[in-house]
C-alpha positions as CSV (number, residue, x, y, z in Angstrom):
1,M,0.3,9.1,6.7
2,P,-1.0,9.2,10.4
3,E,0.9,6.9,12.8
4,A,-2.3,5.4,13.8
5,N,-3.1,4.1,10.3
6,S,0.3,2.9,9.8
7,A,-0.2,0.8,13.0
8,L,-3.3,-0.4,11.8
9,L,-1.8,-1.6,8.4
10,H,1.3,-3.1,10.1
11,G,-0.1,-4.6,12.9
12,Q,-2.3,-7.0,11.3
13,E,-0.7,-10.6,11.2
14,R,-1.7,-12.4,7.7
15,S,-3.0,-15.5,9.7
16,N,-5.8,-13.3,11.0
17,W,-7.0,-13.0,7.6
18,I,-7.9,-16.7,7.2
19,R,-11.3,-17.9,8.2
20,L,-11.5,-21.2,10.2
21,R,-14.4,-22.2,7.8
22,T,-11.8,-22.2,4.9
23,L,-9.4,-24.4,6.5
24,I,-12.3,-26.6,7.7
25,L,-13.3,-26.7,3.8
26,L,-10.0,-27.7,2.8
27,R,-9.7,-30.5,5.4
28,W,-13.2,-32.0,4.3
29,V,-11.6,-32.2,0.7
30,A,-8.4,-34.0,2.1
31,I,-10.6,-36.4,4.1
32,A,-12.7,-37.5,1.1
33,G,-9.5,-37.9,-0.8
34,Q,-8.0,-40.2,1.8
35,L,-11.1,-42.1,2.2
36,A,-11.4,-42.8,-1.7
37,A,-7.7,-43.5,-1.8
38,I,-8.0,-46.3,0.9
39,T,-11.2,-47.6,-0.6
40,V,-9.6,-48.2,-4.1
41,A,-6.4,-49.3,-2.6
42,Q,-8.2,-52.2,-0.7
43,R,-11.1,-53.0,-2.9
44,M,-9.9,-52.7,-6.4
45,Y,-6.1,-53.5,-6.1
46,S,-6.7,-55.8,-3.0
47,L,-3.9,-54.1,-0.9
48,Q,-3.3,-55.4,2.6
49,L,-3.7,-52.1,4.7
50,E,-4.0,-51.5,8.3
51,V,-7.7,-50.5,7.9
52,G,-8.4,-49.8,11.3
53,L,-5.5,-47.5,12.2
54,C,-6.0,-45.8,8.8
55,Y,-9.7,-45.1,9.7
56,L,-8.5,-44.0,12.8
57,A,-6.3,-41.3,11.6
58,I,-8.9,-40.2,9.2
59,G,-11.6,-40.3,12.0
60,V,-9.5,-37.8,14.1
61,S,-9.6,-35.1,11.3
62,V,-13.5,-35.8,11.1
63,T,-13.7,-35.2,14.8
64,G,-11.6,-32.1,14.8
65,N,-13.7,-30.7,12.0
66,L,-17.1,-31.4,13.8
67,I,-15.9,-29.6,16.7
68,A,-14.6,-26.7,15.1
69,I,-17.8,-26.4,13.4
70,F,-20.0,-26.6,16.5
71,V,-17.8,-25.1,18.8
72,F,-16.6,-21.9,17.0
73,P,-18.5,-19.4,15.1
74,E,-18.7,-19.2,11.1
75,N,-16.9,-15.9,11.0
76,K,-14.0,-17.0,13.2
77,R,-10.4,-15.7,12.0
78,L,-7.5,-17.8,13.3
79,T,-5.0,-16.1,15.3
80,E,-1.2,-17.1,14.4
81,P,-1.0,-19.9,17.1
82,E,-4.4,-21.7,16.1
83,N,-3.5,-21.4,12.5
84,F,-0.1,-22.9,13.1
85,L,-1.5,-25.8,15.1
86,M,-4.1,-26.5,12.5
87,V,-1.6,-26.9,10.0
88,L,0.7,-28.8,11.8
89,F,-2.1,-31.2,12.7
90,D,-2.8,-31.8,9.1
91,L,1.0,-32.4,8.4
92,L,1.2,-34.9,11.3
93,Q,-1.9,-36.7,10.3
94,L,-1.0,-37.1,6.7
95,A,2.4,-38.3,7.5
96,F,0.9,-40.9,10.0
97,L,-1.1,-42.2,7.2
98,L,1.6,-42.3,4.9
99,Y,3.5,-44.5,7.5
100,L,0.7,-46.9,7.3
101,T,0.7,-46.9,3.8
102,G,4.3,-47.6,2.4
103,G,6.0,-44.4,3.3
104,L,7.8,-42.8,0.4
105,H,6.9,-45.9,-1.6
106,N,3.3,-44.4,-1.8
107,P,3.1,-41.9,-4.6
108,F,0.8,-39.7,-2.5
109,A,3.8,-38.7,-0.4
110,M,3.9,-35.5,-2.4
111,L,0.8,-34.3,-0.7
112,L,3.2,-33.4,2.2
113,L,3.9,-30.1,0.5
114,G,0.3,-29.1,0.9
115,P,0.5,-28.1,4.6
116,V,3.9,-26.4,3.9
117,T,2.7,-24.2,0.9
118,I,-0.3,-23.1,3.1
119,S,2.0,-22.2,6.0
120,A,4.2,-20.4,3.7
121,S,1.2,-18.2,2.4
122,V,-0.7,-17.5,5.8
123,L,1.8,-17.9,8.6
124,G,4.7,-15.9,9.7
125,L,8.3,-16.7,9.1
126,R,9.1,-18.6,12.3
127,S,6.1,-20.7,12.0
128,T,6.9,-21.4,8.4
129,L,10.3,-22.4,9.3
130,I,9.1,-24.9,11.8
131,I,6.3,-26.3,9.5
132,G,9.1,-26.7,6.8
133,G,11.6,-28.1,9.1
134,T,9.0,-30.8,10.5
135,A,7.9,-31.6,7.0
136,I,11.5,-32.4,6.1
137,I,12.2,-34.5,9.2
138,L,8.9,-36.5,8.4
139,V,10.0,-37.4,5.0
140,T,13.3,-38.5,6.2
141,L,11.6,-40.9,8.7
142,L,9.3,-42.1,6.2
143,A,12.0,-43.1,3.9
144,N,13.3,-45.4,6.4
145,Y,10.4,-46.4,8.8
146,H,7.1,-47.1,7.4
147,L,4.6,-50.4,7.0
148,P,5.1,-52.1,3.7
149,L,2.3,-52.3,1.2
150,R,1.4,-55.9,0.7
151,T,-0.9,-57.6,-1.9
152,D,-3.4,-60.1,-0.9
153,Q,-0.8,-62.9,-2.1
154,G,1.6,-61.4,0.5
155,F,4.1,-59.8,-1.8
156,I,5.6,-56.5,-0.9
157,L,5.2,-53.5,-3.4
158,R,8.4,-51.3,-3.3
159,V,10.2,-49.2,-5.6
160,P,14.2,-49.5,-6.1
161,D,16.2,-47.9,-3.4
162,I,17.4,-45.2,-5.8
163,F,13.7,-44.0,-6.6
164,V,13.0,-43.9,-2.6
165,F,16.0,-41.6,-2.4
166,G,14.9,-39.6,-5.7
167,N,11.4,-39.1,-4.0
168,W,13.3,-37.9,-0.7
169,A,15.2,-35.5,-2.4
170,A,12.5,-34.1,-4.8
171,I,10.1,-33.7,-1.7
172,T,13.1,-31.9,0.4
173,I,13.8,-29.7,-2.6
174,A,10.2,-29.0,-3.3
175,T,9.6,-28.3,0.3
176,V,12.3,-25.7,0.5
177,F,11.5,-24.0,-3.0
178,M,7.6,-24.1,-2.7
179,G,7.9,-22.8,0.8
180,A,10.3,-20.0,-0.3
181,Y,8.4,-19.2,-3.5
182,S,4.8,-19.1,-1.8
183,R,6.1,-17.0,1.0
184,R,7.9,-14.3,-1.4
185,V,4.8,-14.2,-3.5
186,S,2.6,-13.9,-0.6
187,S,4.7,-11.2,1.2
188,E,4.7,-9.1,-2.0
189,M,1.1,-9.4,-2.5
190,H,0.3,-8.6,1.2
191,S,2.6,-5.4,1.0
192,M,1.0,-4.3,-2.1
193,S,-2.3,-4.6,-0.5
194,E,-1.4,-2.6,2.5
195,A,0.5,0.1,0.5
196,L,-2.6,0.4,-2.1
197,A,-4.7,0.7,1.1
198,A,-2.5,3.5,2.5
199,T,-2.6,5.1,-0.9
200,Q,-6.5,5.3,-1.1
201,M,-6.3,6.5,2.7
202,A,-3.9,9.4,1.6
203,L,-6.0,10.1,-1.4
204,A,-9.3,10.3,0.8
205,R,-7.8,12.5,3.0
206,E,-6.4,14.9,0.2
207,Q,-10.1,14.8,-1.2
208,K,-11.6,15.5,2.2
209,L,-9.1,18.6,2.7
210,T,-9.9,19.8,-0.8
211,D,-13.6,19.6,-0.2
212,L,-13.6,21.3,3.1
213,G,-11.5,24.1,1.7
214,G,-14.1,24.4,-1.1
215,V,-16.9,24.6,1.3
216,V,-15.4,27.3,3.3
217,A,-14.3,29.4,0.4
218,A,-18.0,29.0,-1.0
219,A,-19.3,30.0,2.2
220,A,-16.7,33.1,2.3
221,H,-18.1,34.0,-1.1
222,E,-21.8,33.6,-0.6
223,L,-21.8,35.3,3.0
224,G,-19.4,38.4,1.7
225,T,-22.6,40.5,0.5
226,P,-24.5,39.9,3.7
227,L,-21.9,40.7,6.1
228,A,-21.0,43.8,3.7
229,T,-24.4,44.8,4.2
230,I,-24.6,44.4,8.1
231,K,-21.3,46.4,8.3
232,L,-22.6,49.3,6.3
233,T,-25.8,49.3,8.3
234,S,-24.2,49.2,11.5
235,S,-21.9,52.0,10.5
236,E,-24.8,54.4,9.5
237,L,-26.5,53.2,13.0
238,I,-23.3,54.4,14.9
239,E,-23.5,57.6,13.2
240,E,-27.2,58.3,13.9
241,L,-27.0,57.2,17.5
242,D,-24.4,59.8,18.8
243,D,-27.1,60.7,21.4
244,R,-28.1,57.3,22.5
245,P,-24.7,55.8,23.8
246,D,-26.1,52.4,24.9
247,L,-27.7,51.7,21.5
248,R,-24.5,53.0,19.8
249,E,-22.3,50.4,21.7
250,D,-24.7,47.7,20.5
251,A,-24.2,49.1,16.9
252,A,-20.5,49.1,17.1
253,L,-20.4,45.6,18.6
254,I,-22.5,44.4,15.6
255,R,-19.9,45.9,13.2
256,E,-17.0,44.5,15.1
257,Q,-18.5,40.9,15.0
258,A,-19.1,41.2,11.2
259,D,-15.3,42.3,10.7
260,R,-14.6,39.2,12.9
261,C,-16.6,36.8,10.7
262,R,-15.0,38.0,7.7
263,D,-11.6,37.5,9.0
264,I,-12.5,33.9,10.2
265,L,-13.9,33.0,6.7
266,R,-10.9,34.4,5.1
267,D,-8.4,32.6,7.2
268,M,-10.3,29.3,6.9
269,G,-10.7,29.6,3.1
270,R,-7.1,30.2,2.6
271,A,-6.1,26.9,1.4
272,G,-9.3,25.9,-0.7
273,K,-11.3,27.1,-3.4
274,D,-13.7,25.3,-5.1
275,D,-15.9,26.6,-8.0
276,L,-15.8,26.0,-11.7
277,H,-13.1,28.3,-12.3
278,L,-10.7,27.1,-9.8
279,R,-10.8,23.5,-10.4
280,Q,-7.9,24.4,-12.7
281,A,-5.0,26.3,-11.6
282,P,-1.4,27.7,-13.3
283,L,1.3,25.1,-13.0
284,I,3.1,27.0,-10.5
285,A,0.0,27.6,-8.2
286,V,-0.1,23.9,-7.8
287,I,3.6,23.5,-7.2
288,N,3.6,26.1,-4.5
289,E,0.7,24.4,-2.8
290,A,2.3,21.2,-2.6
291,A,5.3,22.7,-1.3
292,E,3.8,24.9,1.1
293,P,4.0,22.7,4.1
294,H,7.5,22.2,3.8
295,R,8.9,25.9,3.5
296,D,9.5,26.2,7.3
297,R,11.5,23.1,7.6
298,G,14.9,24.7,7.5
299,K,15.6,24.0,4.0
300,I,15.6,26.6,1.0
301,I,13.1,25.5,-1.8
302,L,13.7,27.3,-5.1
303,I,11.3,27.2,-7.9
304,E,12.1,27.9,-11.6
305,E,9.7,28.2,-14.4
306,G,9.9,28.6,-18.1
307,P,8.9,27.0,-21.5
308,A,11.3,24.2,-23.2
309,K,13.1,25.1,-26.3
310,G,10.4,25.8,-28.8
311,G,7.5,25.7,-26.2
312,R,4.9,28.5,-26.1
313,Q,5.7,31.3,-23.6
314,Q,2.5,31.0,-21.8
315,Q,2.4,29.1,-18.5
316,P,0.0,26.0,-18.8
317,S,-3.1,25.8,-16.5
318,I,-3.3,22.1,-15.3
319,L,-6.2,20.3,-13.6
320,R,-6.3,20.8,-9.7
321,K,-6.4,17.2,-8.8
322,P,-6.0,16.1,-5.3
323,E,-3.8,12.9,-6.4
324,V,-1.5,15.6,-8.1
325,I,-1.2,17.9,-5.2
326,H,-0.4,15.1,-2.7
327,G,1.8,13.3,-5.1
328,L,4.0,16.3,-5.8
329,R,3.9,17.0,-1.9
330,N,5.2,13.7,-1.0
331,L,8.2,14.0,-3.6
332,I,9.0,17.5,-2.4
333,Q,8.9,16.1,1.4
334,N,11.3,13.4,0.2
335,A,13.8,16.0,-1.4
336,V,13.4,18.2,2.0
337,D,14.1,15.3,4.1
338,F,17.5,14.3,2.3
339,A,18.5,18.0,1.2
340,R,21.6,19.5,3.0
341,T,20.5,23.2,2.4
342,T,18.5,23.5,-0.9
343,V,15.6,22.0,-2.9
344,W,15.4,23.2,-6.8
345,I,11.9,22.6,-8.5
346,E,12.1,23.2,-12.4
347,T,9.2,23.2,-14.5
348,R,9.3,23.1,-18.2
349,W,6.4,22.7,-21.0
350,D,6.1,22.5,-24.6
351,D,3.3,21.9,-26.9
352,E,3.3,18.0,-26.2
353,R,4.6,17.7,-22.5
354,I,4.9,19.1,-19.2
355,W,8.0,18.2,-17.0
356,I,8.6,18.8,-13.4
357,R,12.0,18.1,-11.9
358,I,12.5,18.1,-8.1
359,M,16.4,17.9,-7.2
360,D,18.3,18.4,-4.0
361,D,21.9,18.9,-2.8
362,G,21.8,15.7,-0.7
363,R,23.8,12.5,-1.2
364,G,21.3,11.1,-3.8
365,F,19.7,7.7,-3.9
366,P,21.7,4.6,-3.1
367,P,22.7,3.2,-6.5
368,Y,21.5,-0.3,-5.4
369,I,18.0,0.8,-4.6
370,L,17.5,2.9,-8.1
371,G,15.6,0.3,-9.7
372,R,13.3,-0.4,-6.8
373,I,12.3,3.4,-6.0
374,G,8.5,3.2,-5.7
375,D,8.2,-0.4,-4.2
376,P,6.0,-0.3,-1.0
377,F,7.9,-0.8,2.4
378,M,11.4,-0.6,1.0
379,R,12.7,1.3,4.1
380,R,15.5,-0.2,5.7
381,R,16.7,0.4,9.5
382,R,18.9,3.6,9.9
383,G,22.3,3.6,11.5
384,E,23.4,5.9,14.1
385,S,25.4,8.1,11.6
386,E,22.4,8.6,9.3
387,R,20.2,9.6,12.4
388,L,22.6,12.3,13.2
389,L,22.9,13.6,9.6
390,R,18.9,13.7,9.2
391,P,17.4,13.4,12.7
392,E,13.9,14.7,11.3
393,Y,13.6,11.9,8.5
394,E,11.2,9.3,9.4
395,G,11.4,7.2,5.9
396,M,9.6,7.5,2.7
397,G,9.4,4.0,1.3
398,L,5.8,3.9,1.4
399,G,5.6,7.8,0.8
400,L,7.4,7.4,-2.4
401,F,5.1,4.5,-3.4
402,I,2.0,6.5,-2.6
403,A,3.4,9.6,-4.7
404,K,4.6,7.2,-7.5
405,T,0.9,5.6,-7.7
406,L,-1.1,8.7,-7.4
407,L,1.0,10.6,-9.8
408,E,0.6,7.7,-12.6
409,R,-3.2,7.7,-11.8
410,S,-3.2,11.2,-13.1
411,G,-1.3,10.0,-16.3
412,A,2.3,10.9,-15.4
413,E,5.6,9.0,-15.7
414,L,8.3,9.2,-13.3
415,R,11.9,8.8,-13.6
416,F,14.5,8.8,-10.6
417,A,18.0,9.6,-11.0
418,N,21.0,11.2,-9.3
419,G,22.9,14.3,-10.2
420,S,25.7,12.4,-12.3
421,D,23.1,10.7,-14.4
422,G,22.4,12.1,-18.0
423,M,18.7,12.7,-17.1
424,A,19.9,15.2,-14.4
425,R,20.9,18.0,-17.0
426,D,18.1,20.2,-18.2
427,R,17.5,20.3,-22.1
428,D,17.9,24.2,-21.7
429,R,20.6,24.4,-18.9
430,K,24.2,24.5,-19.5
431,D,25.2,24.1,-15.7
432,S,25.1,21.0,-14.2
433,A,22.4,19.5,-12.0
434,P,22.7,19.4,-8.1
435,P,24.7,16.3,-6.8
436,G,21.7,14.9,-5.1
437,A,18.7,12.8,-6.0
438,I,16.5,14.1,-9.1
439,V,12.9,12.8,-9.7
440,E,11.1,13.6,-12.8
441,V,7.7,13.7,-13.5
442,V,6.2,13.8,-17.0
443,W,2.8,14.3,-18.2
444,R,1.4,14.4,-22.1
445,R,-0.2,17.8,-22.0
446,K,-3.8,16.1,-23.1
447,S,-3.9,14.4,-19.9
448,I,-3.3,17.3,-17.6
449,D,-3.7,20.4,-19.4
450,A,-7.0,22.0,-18.1
451,R,-7.5,23.8,-21.5
452,A,-7.4,20.5,-23.5
453,D,-10.6,19.6,-25.1
454,E,-11.5,16.5,-23.0
455,N,-10.3,18.4,-19.7
456,A,-12.0,21.7,-20.3
457,I,-13.7,23.2,-17.4
458,P,-17.3,24.1,-18.3
459,A,-18.5,27.5,-17.8
460,G,-21.4,28.7,-16.1
461,A,-23.0,29.0,-12.5
462,N,-20.9,27.3,-9.7
463,Q,-22.5,23.9,-8.6
464,P,-23.9,23.5,-4.7
465,I,-21.3,21.7,-2.9
466,S,-22.6,18.6,-1.1
467,I,-21.1,17.5,2.1
């Protein structure tokens, strides 16, 4: 994936995705709830509250909302500092209201978890830690310092101290748990969203390259006859104009330029063909196309083909899909990055399935990440020794995710292992597999075989290519 696209995906802060209007709406809901709670407590239960200060705290929130509505545009998205200040303000305002209404004796103290959850979902780690730490400090202060709740007869409403301690412990633990849980879930969703976007970009790029190759190949096919006619006619003119050297030179130039056009179209159409017949290709042809960009990187790539035990001898012809080519190319790139000298690609088929196994003689997958291979952005920082061993390696955490996603989209199942695993030995081979990493891609023939009934390529004239 190009560096610019990677920077685009990684450079966006999650807080920049939140609209100001969203937080304004949430604050209006909180204001309505606070007004309703104060009104019910005062009029229905005759509690003696510092009404003036309570309305002052709520009025500050109302003023902040009105300023935000009239000063900023509706489509404004908050930066990290702006979002942090908004959430911190809501936390402090709620804590002040709780101070005026009984502290942790007030059952609405659990609402302090709201700003913490929002910060964990949309802010960075540093801002989330500050919000969470502030919430814990405020809860601790509210447990000891607050204005008591009084009835109209002057009685103080309070819960036993053990319940106050229980409320403090519950809110503190919930702050840590909800913050960590929300951040973990939102981070995984964010990473998956970015990875899927990168996958779509990779597939779109491969599709464009395929379409471009098809356009060039179609142009070469259609222009072949006119160019041949021009070349034949110019050759005849050259023979007939022996006595007219000036015109003979022009005819030779025409033939030369016709040959040049033929060579240019042949070179441009080398990688792409798109007619009805060539929407399918032999299995080995697809693998060679996927491996082509990595053959000149200093590693040997060996391709072995053959039917599995009991399978038909004829090599299957598969659908030449961009996602299959790009997915296999990423897997081969990963093997070349980690191989010491050699990469093996084995293909097997029978009446039910098609297997492709990509192996290398490197160090294999670290055992602790085998279960996580294919997760987006699992690349870790490399040490100096690893850089010396593989100076060309740039990391394939996202690349493996893209390969896995695209190949599974085509109906494949992927398995990852090392040379010491049982999967690493081929069903028909007696020698042991290479000691490095093993990636096995398996399709049911009906999902990828171009000769299957539902995949059969229609016969007839080629269709015009639209660009």
